[in-house]
N, C-alpha and C positions, 0 to 999 in steps of 0.2 A: 894585250891591248884590247882584243875583242871582249875578253872577260870583263875588263875595266869598263868598257862601254855598256855591256849588258847588265852587269850587277853593281857597278859603282865602286868596286874595290878590287884590289889584287893582293896576293901574298906571295911575292917572288921567291921567298925562301921556305914557304909552307910545303907540307907533304901532300902528295896526291893520294886520295883514297878512292878506289873503284868499288862501288857497292853493288853493282849488277853488271853482268857481262853475258852476252848471248853469242854463241859461235856455232856456225854450221859448217861441217866438213864433208866433203864428198871425195870418193876415190874408189878404186877397185881393190877388193880384198879377196882372198881365196874363200870359197864356200865353206862354211862351218859344218863339220860333221858331228852330230850329237854323239855323246859317249854311249856306247852300248851297255846294256844291263850286264853286270858281272856277278850277279848273285848265283848261288849254287843251283845245280839242276838235280833232277830226281823226282820222286813222288813226295808231294807235300804231306805232312802229318799235322793235324790240328794240335794246338797246345792245350786246348780244353774244349769242353762242350758247355754251352750256356743257354739258358732259356731266353728266347727273343720273340717278340710279338711279330707275326708275319702279316696277317690281315684279319678281317672280321670272320671270314669263312674258316680259316685254318687256326686262328687263335695263336697261342704261344707254342713254339716248336723248340725241340732240342736242336741247337744250332752249333756246328763246329766253328771254332775260332782259330784262325791262322795268323802266325806272326809274319809280317810283310817280308822280313829279311830271310825267311825260309822259302820264299817263292821265287821262281826264276822265269826268264823269258821262255815263251813257248808252252808254259803250263796252262791247262784249262781246268777250271773248277766249276762244279754245278752247285747251285744254291738249294736250300738256304745256307748261307755262310756269312761270317764276319771276317774281315781282314783288318788287323790292328797295326797302325804305324805310330810313330812318336807323336804326330800332330793331328791324326785323323783316324776314324774308323769307317770302313767301307762295309755296307750291307748289300747282299744280293739275296733276293727273295726266292721262294720255291719256284723251280723251273727256270730261273735266270742262269745265265752262263757267264763266267768271268774268264777272259783270256788275257794273258800278259804278253805284250808285244816286245820286240827286241830292245826297246828303250826303257822298259820297266813300267809302261803305262798300263792301266787296267781298262780293258774294253769290256763293258758289261752289256750283254744282249738280254734284254728283258723278255720274259715269257709273255 
């Protein structure tokens, strides 16, 4: 009836189509624990050495390249270096230090 008054027509046998819906839910859930890094441990070995430009003073340097899946939590690497992943390449310059935390994040301390 209200639709009839507002829009001037009704379709009593018509289908209802909801085109937008906004819902907010609140409640208590257990704290989520991020998955810990399960990559192998040990001493990382570069897969190759590549020339990479460091800076104006140093120019191009022979730079070790590491495969990300060969690195593990707790490892520390000193630059210069490259770390290759499927979707990104990480560069650490001369004097920089890369630490891998328990969740597989790269913490880069720049020189």
